[in-house]
C-alpha positions as CSV (number, residue, x, y, z in Angstrom):
1,M,2.7,-16.7,40.8
2,D,1.4,-14.0,43.0
3,Y,1.6,-10.8,41.0
4,R,0.0,-8.8,43.9
5,N,3.3,-9.4,46.0
6,P,6.0,-6.9,45.0
7,A,8.6,-9.0,46.5
8,S,7.5,-12.0,44.3
9,C,7.4,-9.7,41.3
10,L,11.1,-8.5,42.0
11,D,12.3,-12.0,42.4
12,L,10.7,-13.1,39.1
13,L,12.0,-10.1,37.2
14,R,15.6,-10.9,38.4
15,R,15.3,-14.4,37.2
16,L,13.6,-13.6,34.0
17,H,15.5,-14.3,30.8
18,P,13.5,-12.9,27.9
19,T,14.5,-15.6,25.3
20,N,10.8,-16.4,24.7
21,V,9.5,-13.1,23.8
22,E,5.9,-14.0,23.8
23,E,6.0,-15.8,27.2
24,T,8.0,-12.8,28.7
25,H,5.7,-10.3,27.4
26,S,2.6,-12.2,28.7
27,I,4.3,-12.3,32.2
28,L,5.1,-8.6,32.1
29,S,1.7,-7.6,30.9
30,R,0.0,-9.7,33.8
31,M,2.4,-8.2,36.3
32,I,2.0,-4.6,35.4
33,S,-1.9,-4.8,35.0
34,T,-2.2,-6.7,38.4
35,L,-0.3,-4.1,40.2
36,Q,-2.4,-1.3,38.7
37,S,-5.6,-3.1,39.9
38,Y,-4.0,-4.1,43.3
39,P,-1.5,-1.3,44.1
40,P,1.2,-2.0,46.8
41,A,2.9,0.8,48.7
42,A,4.0,3.5,46.3
43,N,7.8,2.9,47.0
44,Q,7.5,-0.9,46.4
45,H,5.4,-0.3,43.1
46,L,8.1,2.1,41.9
47,E,10.9,-0.5,42.5
48,V,9.0,-3.1,40.6
49,L,8.3,-0.7,37.7
50,E,12.0,0.5,37.6
51,T,13.3,-3.1,37.7
52,A,10.9,-4.0,34.8
53,R,11.9,-1.1,32.5
54,P,14.8,-2.6,30.6
55,I,13.0,-5.9,30.0
56,V,9.8,-4.2,28.9
57,A,12.0,-2.2,26.4
58,F,13.7,-5.3,25.0
59,V,10.5,-7.5,24.5
60,Q,8.5,-4.4,23.1
61,G,11.3,-3.8,20.6
62,E,11.3,-7.5,19.5
63,L,7.4,-7.4,19.0
64,S,7.5,-4.3,16.9
65,K,10.0,-6.0,14.4
66,R,7.0,-8.0,13.3
67,Y,5.2,-5.2,11.7
68,A,7.6,-2.2,11.6
69,A,9.0,-3.0,8.0
70,H,5.7,-2.1,6.2
71,P,2.5,-0.2,6.9
72,L,0.2,-2.4,9.2
73,P,-3.4,-3.1,8.0
74,P,-5.9,-3.3,10.8
75,D,-7.1,-6.7,9.5
76,S,-3.5,-8.1,9.5
77,T,-2.7,-11.0,11.7
78,E,0.0,-8.8,13.4
79,N,-2.7,-6.3,14.4
80,E,-3.1,-8.1,17.7
81,T,0.6,-7.8,18.2
82,L,0.5,-4.0,17.9
83,L,-2.4,-3.8,20.3
84,K,-0.6,-5.9,22.9
85,A,2.5,-3.6,22.6
86,V,0.3,-0.4,22.9
87,T,-1.5,-1.9,26.0
88,L,1.7,-2.6,27.7
89,W,3.1,1.1,27.0
90,R,-0.3,2.3,28.3
91,D,-0.2,0.3,31.4
92,M,3.4,1.5,32.2
93,A,2.3,5.2,31.9
94,R,-0.8,4.6,34.1
95,S,1.3,2.7,36.6
96,Y,3.6,5.7,37.1
97,T,0.6,7.9,37.2
98,R,-0.8,5.8,40.2
99,V,2.5,6.1,42.0
100,I,2.3,9.9,41.5
101,L,-1.2,10.0,42.8
102,A,-0.4,7.6,45.6
103,D,2.5,10.0,46.7
104,A,0.2,12.9,46.6
105,I,-1.4,11.3,49.7
106,D,1.8,9.9,51.3
107,S,4.7,12.2,50.5
108,G,7.4,9.5,51.0
109,L,8.4,9.8,47.4
110,S,8.6,13.6,47.1
111,E,12.2,13.5,46.1
112,N,11.3,11.1,43.1
113,M,8.7,13.3,41.6
114,P,10.8,14.5,38.7
115,Q,11.5,10.8,38.0
116,L,7.9,9.8,38.1
117,F,6.7,12.5,35.7
118,Q,9.6,11.9,33.3
119,R,8.7,8.1,33.3
120,Q,5.1,8.9,32.8
121,L,5.8,11.2,29.8
122,H,8.2,8.6,28.4
123,Y,5.7,5.8,28.2
124,N,3.0,8.0,26.9
125,A,5.3,9.0,24.2
126,Q,6.0,5.3,23.5
127,V,2.2,4.8,22.6
128,L,2.6,7.3,19.8
129,L,5.9,6.0,18.7
130,E,4.3,2.5,18.3
131,Y,1.6,3.8,16.0
132,F,4.3,5.5,13.9
133,R,6.3,2.3,13.6
134,A,3.1,0.6,12.4
135,R,2.2,3.5,10.1
136,R,-1.2,3.7,11.7
137,A,-3.3,6.7,12.3
138,L,-3.3,7.6,16.0
139,P,-6.6,6.9,17.9
140,A,-8.6,9.7,19.3
141,G,-7.2,10.9,22.7
142,T,-3.6,9.8,22.1
143,W,-2.2,13.3,21.9
144,T,-4.5,14.4,24.6
145,D,-2.9,11.9,27.2
146,L,0.7,13.1,26.2
147,H,-0.2,16.7,26.6
148,A,-1.9,16.0,29.9
149,A,1.2,14.3,31.3
150,Y,3.4,17.3,30.2
151,S,1.0,19.8,31.7
152,A,1.0,18.0,35.0
153,A,4.9,18.1,34.9
154,E,4.7,21.9,34.4
155,R,2.2,22.3,37.2
156,N,4.4,20.6,39.5
157,N,7.5,22.6,38.5
158,V,9.5,19.4,37.6
159,A,9.3,19.6,33.7
160,R,12.8,20.8,33.2
161,T,14.5,18.7,36.0
162,R,16.8,16.0,34.7
163,V,16.8,12.5,36.1
164,A,18.9,9.4,35.3
165,D,17.3,7.4,32.6
166,P,19.5,4.3,31.4
167,L,17.1,3.8,28.5
168,N,18.2,7.0,26.9
169,E,20.8,5.8,24.4
170,V,22.7,9.1,24.2
171,W,22.6,11.0,27.6
172,K,21.6,8.4,30.0
173,A,19.3,11.1,31.6
174,Q,16.3,13.0,30.6
175,S,13.7,15.6,31.7
176,S,10.1,15.6,31.3
177,S,10.4,18.4,28.8
178,E,13.1,16.6,26.9
179,A,11.0,13.4,26.8
180,Y,8.1,15.5,25.4
181,V,10.2,17.5,22.9
182,A,12.0,14.3,21.6
183,L,8.4,13.0,20.6
184,L,7.6,16.3,19.0
185,L,10.7,16.0,17.0
186,V,9.9,12.5,15.8
187,D,6.3,13.9,14.9
188,L,7.9,16.7,12.8
189,S,10.1,14.3,11.0
190,N,7.0,12.9,8.8
191,P,7.3,9.5,10.5
192,F,4.7,7.9,8.2
193,G,7.2,8.8,5.4
194,R,10.1,7.1,6.8
195,T,11.5,3.5,6.5
196,Q,12.0,1.2,9.5
197,R,15.5,2.0,9.8
198,E,15.2,5.7,9.3
199,L,12.7,5.7,12.0
200,V,15.0,4.0,14.3
201,W,17.7,6.6,13.8
202,I,15.2,9.5,14.0
203,T,13.9,8.3,17.2
204,R,17.3,8.0,18.7
205,W,18.5,11.4,17.2
206,A,15.2,13.1,18.7
207,Q,16.6,12.0,22.2
208,R,20.1,13.3,21.2
209,F,18.8,16.8,19.9
210,A,15.9,17.4,22.4
211,P,18.0,19.4,24.9
212,Y,18.8,21.9,22.1
213,C,15.1,22.9,21.6
214,G,12.9,25.2,23.6
215,L,9.2,25.1,24.5
216,D,7.9,28.4,26.0
217,N,4.6,29.9,26.8
218,T,5.6,33.3,25.5
219,S,6.0,34.4,21.7
220,A,9.1,36.5,22.0
221,N,11.0,34.5,19.6
222,A,8.2,33.3,17.4
223,K,8.3,33.7,13.6
224,P,5.3,33.7,11.2
225,L,6.0,30.2,10.0
226,S,7.1,28.9,13.4
227,Y,5.4,25.9,15.2
228,G,3.2,26.0,18.0
229,L,1.5,23.5,20.3
230,D,-2.0,23.5,21.9
231,L,-1.9,21.5,25.1
232,A,-5.7,21.4,25.0
233,A,-5.9,19.9,21.5
234,D,-5.8,16.4,20.4
235,H,-2.9,16.9,17.8
236,G,0.7,17.6,17.6
237,V,2.6,20.7,16.4
238,R,1.0,23.1,13.9
239,P,2.0,26.2,12.2
240,L,1.2,29.1,14.6
241,G,-1.1,30.8,12.1
242,L,-3.5,27.8,12.5
243,L,-3.6,28.0,16.3
244,T,-5.4,30.4,18.8
245,V,-3.5,32.2,21.5
246,S,-4.4,30.8,24.9
247,D,-2.9,29.8,28.1
248,S,-2.4,26.4,26.7
249,L,-0.4,27.4,23.7
250,R,3.4,26.6,23.7
251,Y,5.9,27.9,21.3
252,F,8.5,25.6,19.8
253,D,11.9,27.2,19.4
254,G,14.7,25.1,17.4
255,T,17.2,28.0,16.9
256,R,19.9,26.4,19.0
257,L,19.2,23.2,17.4
258,A,19.8,24.6,13.9
259,N,23.2,25.8,14.8
260,H,23.9,22.4,16.5
261,I,22.8,20.4,13.3
262,Q,25.0,22.5,11.1
263,G,28.1,21.7,13.4
264,V,27.2,18.0,13.4
265,L,27.0,18.0,9.6
266,Q,30.3,19.8,9.1
267,Q,32.0,17.3,11.3
268,L,30.4,14.4,9.1
269,K,31.9,16.1,6.2
270,R,35.3,16.2,7.8
271,G,35.1,12.3,8.4
272,V,34.1,12.3,12.0
273,S,32.3,9.1,12.6
274,P,28.5,9.2,13.3
275,A,29.0,7.1,16.6
276,S,31.4,9.6,18.0
277,L,28.8,12.3,17.3
278,G,26.1,10.4,19.2
279,L,24.2,9.3,16.2
280,G,24.9,5.6,16.6
281,D,27.3,3.0,15.6
282,D,24.9,1.6,13.0
283,C,24.8,4.6,10.8
284,A,27.0,5.1,7.7
285,A,28.3,8.7,7.5
286,R,26.8,9.5,4.1
287,E,23.4,8.1,4.9
288,A,23.3,9.7,8.3
289,G,24.2,13.1,6.7
290,K,21.7,12.8,4.1
291,L,18.9,12.0,6.7
292,L,20.0,14.6,9.0
293,L,20.0,17.3,6.3
294,S,16.4,16.4,5.6
295,L,15.6,17.1,9.3
296,Y,17.4,20.4,9.4
297,R,14.5,22.5,8.2
298,P,11.6,21.0,10.3
299,W,13.8,20.5,13.5
300,G,16.1,23.5,13.3
301,L,14.3,26.2,11.3
302,S,10.9,25.4,12.8
303,A,9.6,26.0,9.3
304,A,6.3,24.8,8.6
305,G,5.6,26.3,5.1
306,R,5.2,24.0,2.4
307,R,6.9,24.5,-1.0
308,F,3.6,23.9,-2.8
309,P,0.5,24.5,-0.8
310,R,-2.2,21.9,-1.0
311,R,-5.6,22.6,-2.3
312,G,-9.0,20.6,-2.2
313,A,-9.4,18.2,-5.1
314,R,-11.6,15.3,-6.1
315,G,-11.4,12.5,-8.6
316,N,-9.7,9.2,-9.0
317,L,-6.0,8.5,-9.7
318,E,-4.7,5.2,-11.4
319,M,-1.4,3.9,-10.1
320,F,1.0,1.3,-11.6
321,V,3.6,-0.3,-9.3
322,D,5.5,-2.9,-11.4
323,W,8.4,-1.4,-13.5
324,E,7.4,-3.0,-16.6
325,A,3.9,-2.1,-16.2
326,I,4.8,1.6,-15.9
327,A,6.9,1.2,-19.1
328,F,4.0,-0.5,-20.9
329,H,1.5,2.2,-20.0
330,I,3.8,5.1,-20.9
331,A,4.8,3.8,-24.3
332,G,1.5,2.0,-25.0
333,R,3.3,-1.2,-25.8
334,P,5.5,-3.9,-24.3
335,F,9.1,-3.1,-23.8
336,V,11.3,-4.8,-26.5
337,P,15.2,-4.5,-26.1
338,P,17.0,-3.2,-29.0
339,S,18.8,-5.7,-31.4
340,T,22.5,-6.4,-31.0
341,R,23.0,-4.8,-34.3
342,S,21.3,-1.5,-33.5
343,A,23.0,-1.5,-30.1
344,S,26.5,-1.2,-31.5
345,N,25.6,1.7,-33.8
346,I,26.2,4.6,-31.3
347,R,25.6,8.1,-32.6
348,N,25.6,11.5,-31.1
349,D,22.6,13.7,-31.5
350,I,22.6,17.0,-29.2
351,S,18.9,17.5,-29.3
352,L,18.3,13.9,-28.3
353,L,20.9,14.0,-25.8
354,T,19.0,16.8,-23.9
355,F,15.8,14.8,-24.4
356,G,14.6,17.5,-26.6
357,E,13.5,15.4,-29.6
358,R,10.9,12.7,-29.8
359,A,9.8,10.2,-32.4
360,A,6.5,11.0,-34.0
361,E,3.7,10.1,-31.8
362,V,0.7,8.2,-32.6
363,T,-2.4,8.5,-30.2
364,P,-2.8,5.2,-28.6
365,D,-6.1,3.4,-28.4
366,R,-6.8,3.4,-24.7
367,A,-9.2,0.4,-24.7
368,K,-6.6,-1.7,-26.7
369,I,-3.9,-0.8,-24.3
370,R,-6.0,-1.9,-21.4
371,E,-6.9,-5.0,-23.0
372,N,-3.2,-5.9,-23.7
373,A,-2.2,-4.9,-20.3
374,E,-4.9,-7.3,-18.7
375,R,-3.4,-10.0,-20.8
376,L,0.0,-9.3,-19.8
377,G,-0.9,-9.0,-16.1
378,Y,-0.1,-5.2,-15.9
379,T,-2.8,-4.5,-13.4
380,S,-3.3,-0.9,-11.7
381,S,-4.9,0.2,-8.6
382,H,-7.4,3.2,-8.3
383,W,-7.1,5.8,-5.6
384,E,-9.4,8.6,-4.4
385,V,-7.8,12.0,-4.4
386,L,-8.2,13.9,-1.3
387,D,-6.2,16.9,-2.1
388,Q,-3.3,18.0,-4.2
389,S,-0.5,20.6,-4.8
390,V,1.8,21.4,-7.7
391,G,4.2,18.7,-6.2
392,G,1.8,15.8,-5.5
393,F,-1.4,14.2,-4.3
394,R,-2.7,12.9,-1.0
395,I,-4.7,9.8,-1.9
396,R,-6.5,7.0,-0.3
397,C,-7.8,3.5,-1.4
398,R,-8.8,0.2,0.2
399,P,-5.8,-2.0,-1.0
400,E,-6.3,-5.7,-1.8
401,G,-3.1,-7.5,-2.3
402,L,-1.3,-4.2,-3.0
403,R,1.9,-3.5,-1.1
404,L,3.7,-0.3,-1.5
405,N,7.1,0.8,0.1
406,H,8.3,4.1,1.3
407,H,10.3,6.1,-1.5
408,Q,9.0,3.6,-4.4
409,L,8.7,4.7,-7.8
410,V,5.3,4.3,-9.3
411,G,3.4,5.3,-12.4
412,V,0.3,7.4,-12.1
413,R,-2.5,8.6,-14.3
414,P,-3.8,11.9,-12.7
415,P,-7.6,12.5,-12.6
416,D,-7.5,15.3,-15.2
417,G,-5.2,13.7,-17.8
418,D,-4.4,10.7,-20.0
419,Q,-0.6,10.8,-19.7
420,I,1.1,8.5,-17.4
421,L,3.6,10.3,-15.1
422,L,6.3,9.2,-12.7
423,A,5.8,9.7,-8.9
424,R,7.5,8.6,-5.7
425,V,5.7,7.4,-2.6
426,S,6.3,10.0,0.2
427,W,4.3,8.5,3.1
428,L,2.0,5.8,3.9
429,M,-0.5,5.4,6.7
430,F,-3.4,3.0,7.6
431,R,-6.6,4.3,9.1
432,A,-8.5,2.3,11.6
433,D,-11.2,1.6,9.0
434,G,-8.7,-0.2,6.7
435,L,-8.2,2.5,4.2
436,L,-4.6,3.3,3.3
437,E,-3.7,7.0,2.9
438,A,-0.6,7.9,0.8
439,G,1.3,11.1,-0.1
440,I,2.9,10.9,-3.6
441,Y,5.4,13.3,-5.0
442,M,5.2,13.9,-8.9
443,M,8.4,13.9,-10.6
444,P,8.4,17.0,-13.0
445,G,8.3,16.3,-16.8
446,I,6.5,13.9,-19.1
447,P,8.6,10.7,-19.1
448,T,9.4,8.6,-22.3
449,V,10.7,5.0,-22.2
450,A,14.1,4.1,-23.4
451,A,16.3,1.1,-23.1
452,A,19.4,1.3,-21.2
453,R,22.3,-0.8,-19.7
454,Q,25.5,-0.2,-17.8
455,V,28.7,-0.3,-20.0
456,S,31.0,-2.9,-18.7
457,A,34.8,-2.1,-18.3
458,H,35.5,-5.8,-19.4
459,A,35.5,-6.3,-23.2
460,G,32.9,-8.6,-24.3
461,T,30.7,-8.3,-21.3
462,R,27.4,-6.9,-22.0
463,A,24.6,-6.7,-19.6
464,P,20.9,-6.9,-20.7
465,F,19.0,-3.9,-21.8
466,L,16.1,-2.9,-19.4
467,P,13.5,-0.2,-19.7
468,C,14.4,3.1,-18.2
469,F,12.6,6.5,-18.2
470,L,13.8,9.8,-19.7
471,L,12.5,13.1,-18.0
472,P,13.0,16.3,-19.8
473,A,14.2,19.6,-18.0
474,V,11.4,21.5,-16.5
475,P,12.9,25.2,-15.9
476,A,9.7,26.5,-14.2
477,L,10.3,23.9,-11.5
478,K,14.1,24.2,-11.5
479,A,14.4,20.5,-12.6
480,E,17.0,19.4,-15.0
481,S,16.8,16.5,-17.4
482,S,17.6,13.1,-15.9
483,V,17.2,9.4,-16.6
484,V,15.4,7.0,-14.1
485,T,17.0,3.6,-13.8
486,P,16.3,0.5,-11.8
487,G,17.6,0.9,-8.3
488,G,21.4,0.3,-7.6
489,W,22.5,1.5,-11.0
490,Y,24.1,4.7,-10.1
491,Q,28.0,4.7,-10.0
492,A,29.7,8.0,-10.4
493,E,31.5,8.3,-13.8
494,R,30.2,5.0,-15.1
495,V,28.7,5.1,-18.6
496,L,25.3,4.1,-19.7
497,E,24.3,3.0,-23.1
498,I,20.9,4.4,-23.9
499,H,18.5,3.7,-26.9
500,A,15.7,6.1,-27.5
501,A,14.8,7.6,-30.9
502,R,18.5,7.3,-31.5
503,P,21.1,5.5,-29.4
504,F,23.9,7.3,-27.4
505,Q,26.2,6.9,-24.4
506,A,26.1,9.1,-21.5
507,R,28.3,9.4,-18.2
508,M,26.4,9.3,-14.9
509,T,27.4,12.6,-13.0
510,A,25.1,12.7,-10.1
511,Q,22.4,10.9,-8.3
512,T,19.6,13.5,-7.9
513,A,17.2,11.0,-6.0
514,S,16.9,7.4,-5.1
515,G,14.4,5.0,-3.7
516,T,13.6,1.3,-2.9
517,N,13.5,0.5,-6.6
518,Y,14.9,3.3,-8.6
519,D,17.8,5.9,-9.0
520,Q,17.3,9.2,-10.8
521,I,20.5,10.3,-12.4
522,S,21.9,13.3,-14.1
523,I,23.9,12.5,-17.1
524,T,26.5,14.0,-19.5
525,P,26.3,12.8,-23.0
526,L,29.5,11.6,-24.6
527,Q,30.8,12.9,-27.9
528,T,31.2,10.0,-30.0
529,T,32.9,9.6,-33.6
530,R,31.7,7.4,-36.3
């Protein structure tokens, strides 16, 4: 196959059926790289690239499914797959750059300049998206390449010119500025803290909402906590207070987007389907609304302020990921379900029902607990603390056989305490050196272990008791008392049977949080008679 011949390349692309993803990817990679090294006439080069675009998008999407479900370690067998995907995205971006440079000499494609710059930006953005999918730290220079592409579109006065783009799921058209803003929106969404499905939706929605955002070189509408962007820096958006005013500074304005998101949320509440709102036909209304609401502040309000500012910290943090291991280390002993006899003796105790009473505590022997934990296989991992806030920690370790998921419940022993606390994994990212960084959100309150089961509506049907965790109210953090159960337990108005110092029944009234392995539930104790 002569990949230097544009006519041969076009013929092959028209006959290519990407059923074999590996083979198709290899063909595309050789074709695109060869045409870079031996560029044909600019108009012929452009025709090949445009014809290849939908096939490239398909095979790249198929490849990314191999590693997008979990953070990808640098030493993983799929690391080579990530590098192949990134290389093809870069080659596509550089190919359009070459066509642009060729046209600077031969102006036969002057009318195509808005299209060429939009494509160049699109593929530079795909490089960043691929690292987001793999939850991998961005290599040095990745942001610089993207900023340079946008700066070039600005200089050539084509940044805001829309062109047809069949790969844009919502609008089927996009400008260079919209391609750029769409990537910025994904970056603002905390991509390292999103599940595979959430990131797919966010990437699509970023295209959907990009036209409602502004990117200006004047600060007329800038607020103290607004976002800004330095086109000369190798990073994304930052709070304006952290940036120096210069000719390369741009101001992000999501005012129009805030109003638009509010309108979309209202329509979702009224029962309008996500598909008809341009959110996609793979989104359930409740899940789409919940995710979109979480994006309202960073996208629409351009709000960079943290609820709890981080501060430098040092020390080691111990983490437990297995449910029964968490229960063991909180209680200091293995979980034992209550007997059938005690399970039938339900009483009402108001102080207990608000988690205000505890059984007398005996200081556990830490060494004995560790010895028993090792015997039972309840192991832990140790993390270095990088910084912390009232709400959580940023930590890192070199994981060996450890797999964490986004929104997973874990137990942690902070550096400055003996008590095991509950936490939720907020985000995960592998660095190039193999260290895994994570952000964890600490659930307010000191947990206690109880036994719980769902009360069945069918007489004689009894589910087994499993360990759950009771969290007391923490008024200072505006946190109400709750029970943390295994995932999938929450059903509005269903009754739980809970055994702590005394047994009681309670109705589930609201789900305050949920994750891959847990539900955090507000409950209303039932008044019982003896």
